[in-house]
Structures are given as structure tokens and as C-alpha cells.
N, C-alpha and C positions, 0 to 999 in steps of 0.2 A: 504494500500500500504506500503510494508516494505521499509527499508532504502536502500537496494541494488537496488530495482526497481526504487526508486526515483533518486538515484545516476546515474543509467544508463540513465534515462530520461533526467536528467539535462545535462549529457555529450552529448547526442544526440542533444539537443537543441543548445548547444554551438558549436558543430561540424557543424550543419546546418548553423548557422550564419557565421562562419568562411568560410565555403564553398561559401556562397553567396557573401561574401566580395571579396574572391579571384577570383571568376568567373566574378564579375563586373569589376575588374581590368583587367583581361585577355581579356575580350570582349570589353573593352573601352566603357562602357555603356553611357558615356557622349559625345562620338564622338569627342574627342579632338585630336586624332592621325591621322586623315585624312589629307593628304597633306604633311606628313613627308616623306622624301625620304627614299628609301629602303637601301641606302648605304651612306657612307661619301662622295661619288662622286656626290651626288645630281642628277639632271636631266641629267648631262653629262655622268655619269657612272651609269647605272642602276643596275649592278651586279658586285661586286668586286671579281671576280674569275680569278686567274692567275696561270700559271705554276710556278714551283720552280725556273726556270731559265728564263732570258729574251730572247726575240726573236733574231734570227740571220739571216739577219741583223736587228738591232733594229729600229723600226719605231716610228714616232712622236706620233701616237695614243696610243701605248702601254706605252710610257714614261709618257704621260699626265694621262692616266687612273691609272697607278700604283702610280703616285705621289698624285693624288687626293684621292685615296683610303687609302694610307698608311701614309700620312703626319699627324703628331700629331695635327697640328693646324686645318686641315680640319675635323679630327675626333672630335676635341673639339667643333668646330662650329656646327657639326651635333648633338653632345650631348646637346649643349645649346638649340637647337631647341626642342629636346625631353623634356628637363627640363622645358622649357617655355610652351610647350603644356600641361604638367602636371599642371603648374600654372593656365592655363585656366580651366582645370578640377576642380581645387580647387575653382576657382571663380564661376563656374557653380554649384558646389555642395552646395554653400551657399544658393541657392534657394530651396533646398530640405530639408525635415525634418531630424532631427537626432534621431535615436532610440537607446536606450541603455538598455541592459538586464543585471541584476545583479543576480547572483546565489550565495547563501551562505549556507554552511553546518557546523553545530557546534555540537560537542559531549559535552553535559553538565553533569557535576557531582557536585552536591551541597549537602553537609552534614551539618546539624545544630543539635547540642546537647545542650539541656537546662538542667542544673543541677537541680535535684529534681523534674523536671516536664517533664517526658519522653513523655507525651502526646503532648507537644509542639515541640518536636524534629522532624526532617525530614531528609530523605535520598532520594535525587532525582537523577536519572540517566536517561538521555533522549538524543535523537538525534534530533536536531532542524534544520530545513532547511527553507530558505526564498527565494522567487523568486519575482523579480519586473521588470517591463518594464516601461520605461519612454520615452516620445516623446516631443521634443521641435521643434517648427517650427516658424521661423521668418517670420512674415506676411508682415510687412512694416517697412522700415527704412529710408525713405526720400532720397533714391538714393544711399545709401552706397554700396549695392551689385552691382547695375548697374555700378557705377563708378569703382568698383574693377574688374568687368568682362571686361569693356571697356579697362581699363588699361592693364589687362593681355592679352587681344586679341591684343592690339597694340604692346605690348612687344613681343608677338609671331611673329607678322609680322616683327618686327625689327630683331628678331633672324633669321628668314628665309632670310631676305634681307642681313644680315651680313654673313650668310652662302654662299649666292650667291656671295657676294663681295670677300669672302675668296677663293672660288673656282676660281674666275677670277684671283686673284693675283697669285695663285699657278699654274693655267693653263699657264699664261703668263711666270712665272718663269721657269716652266718645258720646255716650248717651247724655251725660251731664252737660257737655258743651252743646249738644244738639238742643236740649231743652232750654239752655241759656239763650241760644240763638232764637228759639221760638219765643221765649219770654221777651227778648229784646224786640223782636218783630211785633209781638203783641203790644208791648209798651209803646212802640212807635205808632201803631195803628190807633191806640187809645189816645196818644198825644195829639194825633191829627184830628180825632173826633172832638177832643176838648178844645183844640184851636178853632175848629169850625163852629163849635157851640158858643165859645166866647166871642167869636166874630159876629155871629148872629145877634147876640145880646148887645154888643157894642153898636151895631147898626140900629137895633130897635131903640136903644137909649138915645142915639143921635136923632132919630126921627121924632121921638117924643119931646126931646129938648127943642128941636126946631119948631114944634107946634106950641111950645111954652108950657107943656104939661108937667115936665120935671125940670129941676135945676141943672145947670151945667156940671155940677159935681157928680151927678149920676153918670154922665158921659165920661168924665175923667176916671171915675172908678172902674167903669166897664173897659175903658182903654187900658188901664193899668193891669186888670186881670187878663186881657187879651195878650198884652206884651209878655206877661208871665207865662202864658200858654205857649207863645212863640219861643220863648227861652227854653221851656221844657221840651218842646218839639225838636229844637236844634240839638239839645243834649241827647235826646232819644235817638236821633239819627246817628250821632257819633258812637253811642253805645251799641247800636245795631251793627255798625261796620266793624267794631272791635270784636263782637261776638262771632260774626261771620268769618272774620280773618282767623280767629282761633280755631273755628271749626274746619276751615280749609287747611290749616297747619296740621291738625290731627290726621287728616287724610293724606299728608305729605304733599299738598299743593302749596304754592306760594300764597301768602295772605291776601293778595289782590285778586285771587281767582273769583269770578262772579258766581255767587250762589243764590239760589232762591229757596228759602225755607218757609214752609207754610206757618202762619202764626198759630198760637194756641186757640182752639175753637171751643165753643160751648157744648159741642156734642160729645165731649169726653164723658164716659160713664165712670164716675168716681165710686169706688166701693172697696171693701176689704179684700185684698188679693191673697191673704194668708189666713187660713182658718185654724191652724194648729196653735196651741198655747205657746207662749214665748219660752216657757221652761223646757218644753219638748224641743223647740227649735235650737235652744242652746245645747242641749245634750246631743242632738244630731250633728250640729256643726262642729262640736269638739271631736267628733269621730270621723267626719267625712270632708271637712274643708281642705282644699288643696294645700294651704300653708301648713296645716297640721300634718297632713300626709307627707309633705316634703320634710318636715322636721323629724317625724317618726322614721322615715326611710334613712335619713342621715344618721340618726341614732343607731339604727340597725347596721349601717355601714361601718360606723365607728366600732361597734362591738365585734364585727367580723374582722376589722383591722387589728384588733387586739390578738385574736386567734392567729391571724396570718403572721403578725410580727413575732409572736412566740414560736410558731412552727418553723420560721426561717432560721432559728438558732438550733434546730434539731437535725439529726442525720437525714440523709436522703440517699435513695437507691436509684441508679440509672442504668439503662442498657446502652452500651456503646458498640457500634459496628463501623468498620472501615474497610474499604477495598481500594487498592492503589495499583496503577499500571503505568509503565514507562518503557521507552525504547532507547535508553542510554547505552551507547556502545561500550564494549568491554575489551580489555587487552590482558595479556598474560604477564606483563611486566614491562620494565624499562626497555625501550627499543623494540618491543614486540609490536607487530601490526595490530590495528584495531579492527574488531569484528562487530558487525551489527548484532544487536541482541534485543530481546523483549523480556521484561521482568514484571512480575506482579506479586503482591502480598495482600493478605487479608487477615482481619482478626475480629472476634466477637467476644464480648465479656460483660460483666456486671461491675459497676463502679459504686463503691460505698464512700460517701463523703461525710466526715464527722467533724463539725466545728468544735475545736477543743478549747480555744480561748479567744475572746473578742474584746478584751480589755474592759469588761463589764458594760460595754455599749449596748448589748442586747437587753440587759436588765432595764436600763434607762429608756430604751426605745419602747419596751412594753409599758413602763410606767407612763410614758408620754401618751401612748395610745389609750390607756385607761383614763387618763385625765381628759382627753378629747371626747371619750365616750360619756364621761360625767357631764361635760359641758353640753353635749348634744342632748342629753336627757333633760337638762334644765331648759334648753331651747324648746323642747316639746311642751313642757309645762307652760312656758311663756307664750307659745303659740296658742295653746288652748285658752289661756286666760284672755289673750287679746281678742280672739274670735268671739268668745262669749260676750265680752264688753261691746264689741262692734255690733253684734246681733241685737243686744239689748238697746243700745243707743239708736240703731236704725229702726228697730220696731217701734220705739216710742216716737221717733220722728214721723214715721208713717202714720201712726194713729193720730198724731196732732195734725198732720197735713190732710188726712182724710176729713177730720172734723172741720178744719179751716176751709177746705174746699166747699163744704156745704154752707158754712158761715158766710163765705164771700159771695155765694150766690144769693143768699138772703139779703146781705148788705147791698149788693148791686140792685136788686129789685126794689128795695125800699128807697135807695138814692134816686133811681130813675123816676119813681112815682113822686117823690118829693120835688125833684126838679121840674117835672111836668106841671105840678100844682103851682109852684112858685112862678113859673113862666106864664101860666094862664092868669094868675093873679096880677102879675106885672103888666101883661098885655091888656088886661081889663082895667088897669088903673087903680087897683086896690092894694097892690103890693109895692114894695120899695126895692131899690137896687141892691141894698145890703142882703135882703132875703134871697134875691135871685143869685147873687154872687156866692153866698154861703152854700146854697144848694148845688151850684155849679162846681164849687171846690169839692164838696162832699161826693158828687157824682164822679169827678175826675179821680179822686182817691179810690173810690169803690171800683172803678174800672181797672186801675193799676193793681189793686189788691186781688181782684179776681184773676187777672192774668198770672200774677205771681203765685197765687194759691194753686192754680191748676198745674203750673210748671213744677212747683214744689212737690205736689202729690206724685206727678210722673217720676221725678227724680228720686223721691223717697222710696217708691215702689221698686225701681231698678236697683237702688242702693241696697235695700234689704235683700233682694235676690242675689246680689253680688256678695254680700257679707255671708249669706247662707251657702254660697258656692253652687247655686243652682242655675245661674244664667247659662243659657244655651241657644241653639239655633232657633228654637221655638219662640224666644223672646225678641227676635229681630222685628217681628211684625207689630 
């Protein structure tokens, strides 16, 4: 077999090995990528495909989907899950043997000239190649690999729970900003209504003053209230633009992206969205909230790390196999001609590795791992305490928002009737401008409070769902 044929054969062997390695990676041979979401939106958004421009009008579902898919922190949480899944693959791979192939080709040129003894001189030119394959398989290590796999699996579960918690946070944030934008648009519409209402009152006062029915002070007071309404309208326009810019930024648009968000409407059906007692909610959330699951998984990973660290200081048993072949030429001695040759050797055996002394480092490494486990256990308790407080606070906020939504409806109805009566009395000449302006101011406040109450109820409902960890795709509508 000449050198070119051997080189091609070696290249083919190397190509086959590289192909097998790449295919194993592409096919996920150790089955670690199962359960990873197809997008940064997790189970809430199965496919992150959107148009270049937002919908018109913009709906809550689109805002949440774009936010969960495009936010850098949700994408980072998704990447952390994929990275930790690869860590599980590394831990599983420790149970398999490692096979290494070494290929070597050398062009050898060796010239030896011995003065006065030409028969001892030599001139060697040869191409030497060597191939070897070695296998190493760890057979037993007193639980080191098991601890590593358990730790990696727990960290993967923690990464998944952290992704779920991150999605809940930004789901709630997107919904909050959407409702804030709706509130701002509702306030803007209410400010326009108030401005128009005060304009009509100002015109009516001017007409009555022109006829000498009322003094000029009525006109001035009406003009003052109208200017205040114009001032409030201008501020409402600015607040609406800020809210829309924030909403655009949530979806990773520039703040100047034109958005059309429908205002809060009166057809919202306000009611209790949760029927379970708050005590039951707290017990459930302490067991199922993603932040608690993440803390618990990290605690289990820390416990497994203790076992792994301890086992790494114990003996291990491995199977070792090696086969080597080369065509290094041979000669019989000094001055003898060189002859082509082929040689090979192989061995198989069991290797026992016993760590005898590590400078007490292993002892402190185990102590460090135990301390980390104790810290993670405290983090579990803290997570349970925090989610319980969050649910309690959100529940009480929702109860208050539900009641205030009804109260604001009653207040608005009374304010509208009061203003209608005052306007009728003023037009009939039996009322005064102060009565009219007071009822106008009360109606303006009632309109603003109604808009705010409806938005507060919407946000409190979503906030409690987020604190319970129950927000999902069904809540997009």
C-alpha cells in the first residue's frame, strides 16, 4: 500500500469520525433537548412569527406575544434552559466510553556518514505512519457520575422553572403597560369630553351675559374652568404618548412606533375571577409557583453536588483498551540496510485509581458544598414566604379594585345626573354658574375615576394570576 493510498484512508477514517460526532449532536443522541420550548415565549407563545408592523387596533394578545418573544431577558432565560440541557448531556455522556483515534504521518530523512568506514554509513528516506485507537470506560466511581447527573437534571428543572417565572413577570409587565396605555387613552378621551363640556358652558354663559341675564363674572369663571380643561387635555395627550412609547418599547419597537390602543370601555364585565379562599391559594402557590420550583430544584442540585464532591475523592475503576499500528522501518544494526516493516501492539486491562492524599482539599470542598446546600434550603423558605405575601397582597388589591369598579360606576351615574340637572337649571335661569361648574368638576373627576377603576381591576386580575403562577395562553384573550 503506497503513501497516497494510506493518506486517503486515514483522511476517510477521520472524516467518518467527525461525521458521526456531528450527527450525534444534531440528532440529540442522549435525548436531552426534549421539553425545551420551540421559542423564547415558552408554552405561551409556540411560534414567534409576526408582521413588521403591529396590529391596528393593537390587542393585548399581540402585545404579550411580541414582548415574550423579543425581550432580551426572556430570550436569555430560554438560552439558559438550552445550556443546562447540554449540561445534562455532558453528565449522561460520563456513563459512556470515550474512544480516541490518533493518526500520525512522518517523512523521515536520516543520513549518517562515518569517516573511513563507509560500510557503517547510512542514508535512510522513508514515510512512516502510525495509527492507534484507545478506549477508556469508567466502570465504577462510588456515585460520582450519579451525583453529577442528578445535579445537572435538577439545574435543568431550575432553569425551566426560572424561564416560566421570567415569562410570568414579562407577561404581567406587558399587560400592565397595555392597561396603562388604555387608561391613558381613556383619560385622554375623558379630557376631551370635559373640554367640550366646559366649552359649551362657556358659550352658554357668554350668550346669557350678552343678553344681560348674568354678570360678566359668570363668563370669566366659565372661561377659567375651560382653560383648566384645556390644560388637563394637553397633559393627557403627553401622558398618552408616554404610555404608548413604553408599550412599543416592551415589544422591542422604537418608542415612536405609531400604535392604536382601544380605550377602556364600559362593556367590561367586572366580577370575581377567583372563587377559591385566599388561604387555599397561598398553600397552592407555595407548592407550585415557578420561583418556588426553581429554588427547590436548586436545593436538590446542591444536595447532589455534595454527593458528587464526596464521591470524587473515592477510588474509581476503569476499563482501558488500546491498539496501535505503524510501518516504521527496521534494521539489524549499524551499517545494516533498512527493511520495510509493519508492527502492531494491543492491550486491554482494568485500571484502579485510588486518591491517597489531596492535602485535605476534598474535606473542605465537601464542607463548601454542604454550606451551599444550606443556603439553597433557606432560599426555598424565602421563596415560599415571598409568594405567599405576593398572593395575599394581590388578592386584597383585586377585591378592592372589584368593589371600586362598581363604586365608580355608581359615582359616574350620579355625577352625570347631577350635571344634567345643574345644566337644565342654569339654562332655565334658576341656577348659578358656581353650581354648574361644581357639577362639571365632579363629572370630570367621576369620568377619570371610572377609567382608572376599570384599568385597575384589569391589572389586579392579571397581577393575581401572575402571582399564582397560572397565567397562560388562555389569558391572552
